[in-house]
N, C-alpha and C positions, 0 to 999 in steps of 0.2 A: 134431601139436602143437596145443594149444588156445590161443585168444586169452586173453592175460593181460597184466599190466603188462610193458612193454618187449618186446612182440612186435609184429611188423609184420603187419597184416591187410589182405588185398586182397579186395574184394567188388564184386559187381554189385548194383545197387539200383534200385528205382523208388519214387519218393516221390509220394504222392497226398495231397490234402486230405480233409476230412470229406465232401465232395461226390463224391469218387472221381476228381476231375480230376488228371491227371498234372502235377506241378510240376517234377520233375527226374528224370532217369534216366541211368544209365551205359550202358544197352544200346546196342550199336553202337559203343562206344568202349572204351578201356582201363578196367579195374576201378578203383574208388577204392581207394587204398592209404593207410593211416594208421598212426601209432604208438600202440598201445593204451596208455591210462593217461596220455597227455600232453595231454588236452583238445583234440585235433585235430578231434573230431566232437562233436555235441551229446550231453549227458550221458545222456539216456534211451536213445539208440541204443547208446552205448558200453556201458552197463550190460547191455543185452539181449544183446550180443555176447560178453560175458565167458564163457569156457569153450567157445565154439563152435570148430569146426574146419573145414578144407577139405571142401567137399561139403555142408555144412549149409545148409538153406534154411529161412527163417523169416519170419513176418510180425510186425512190431513196431508197436504204437501208442504214440506218444510224446505226453504231455500238453504243453501250452504251457509249464508250469513246468519241465519236463525237456527242452524244446526250445529255442526262442529267447526264452522268457520271456513274461510277460503283457504286454499293451499298456500303456504308460505315457503317459497324456494330458499329463503335464508335458513330454514330449519333442516335443509339437506346439506350434509357435510361429509367430507372424506377424513377419516382418522386412521392412524397407523394401527396395524394388527396388534402391536405391543400394548395398546391401550386396553386390550381384552385379556389381561393376564389371567391364567387359570382356565381359559376356554380353549380347548385344543382344536376344535373344528368350527370355525365361524362360517355360517351359511345364510344365504338370503332367506328372509322370513323369520329369523330369530329376533327376539325382542330383548331389550336391556333397559335398565334404568340408568340415566345419566344425570350429572349435575350440570345445570346451565346457569347463565346469569339471572334467569327468572326463577331459579330453584330446580328441584328434581323434575325430570320429564322422562317419558317413555320414548324410546327410539327403536325403529325397526331396521334391520340390515336389509338393504336393497341390492347390494352388489359387493363382490369380493374380487379384487384384481391385484394379483401379486401381494405386496405387503400393505395394501390400502383397502379399507373397508368403507363403503358408502352407507351412511345411516340417515334415516328420515325421521324427524321429530314431529311431523304432522300426524294428527289423528287419522287412522285408516279411512275414515269417512269424510275427511276435510275435502271441500270442493264439490261434494255430492249433493244433489237434490234428493231428499228422502221422502218416501211415501209410506204413511202409516194407515192401516186399517185398525180401528180401535173400538173396543166395546167396554164401556164403564161397568164394572160389576158391583162397586160399592163406593160410597162417599160418606165419610163420618167426620165428626169434629176431632181434631188432634188433641192428645192429652198435653198437659203442661210439660211433662217430661219430653215428649216428642218435639214440642216447640223449642224447648231449651236446647235439645241435642241437635236440632235442625234436620231431622229425618224421622220417617215412620218406623215404628217398632212392630214386632210380631210377624205373622205369616206374610211372606212376600216383601217384608221390610227388613230393617236392620235388627240383628240379634246381639245383645250384650252378654 
């Protein structure tokens, strides 16, 4: 069976950046399992996997636009420390969930200066070209329940 809309694809992958540094990998754990066509993985990788089948190995380069998007400087803001009530020591690298005009978003603290905290709402991989080494381990038809829920169930997928 080939990867197509409403198929469940399982794969091992290693993700590296443009410098060749490993960012993430499924090696040594269960393969990543997703519902193809449901937007569960970044668009550039999903497009490259269309039509692939178990046993296929490929290298995929995904541009920022087809990955986590370009960096958006409007998502970098300075907020007063008092906005972080109940957090005694705010340090760079900490992440928080914030409410924005587009709904909830994850922000990372990038700097703390005096009473002001700089937060960045960009995905950590925004603006990055991503390189994937992929091995497809299984492709199967999705169940009606998986299609209705919009994600794969079971090992490597979502558990209810």
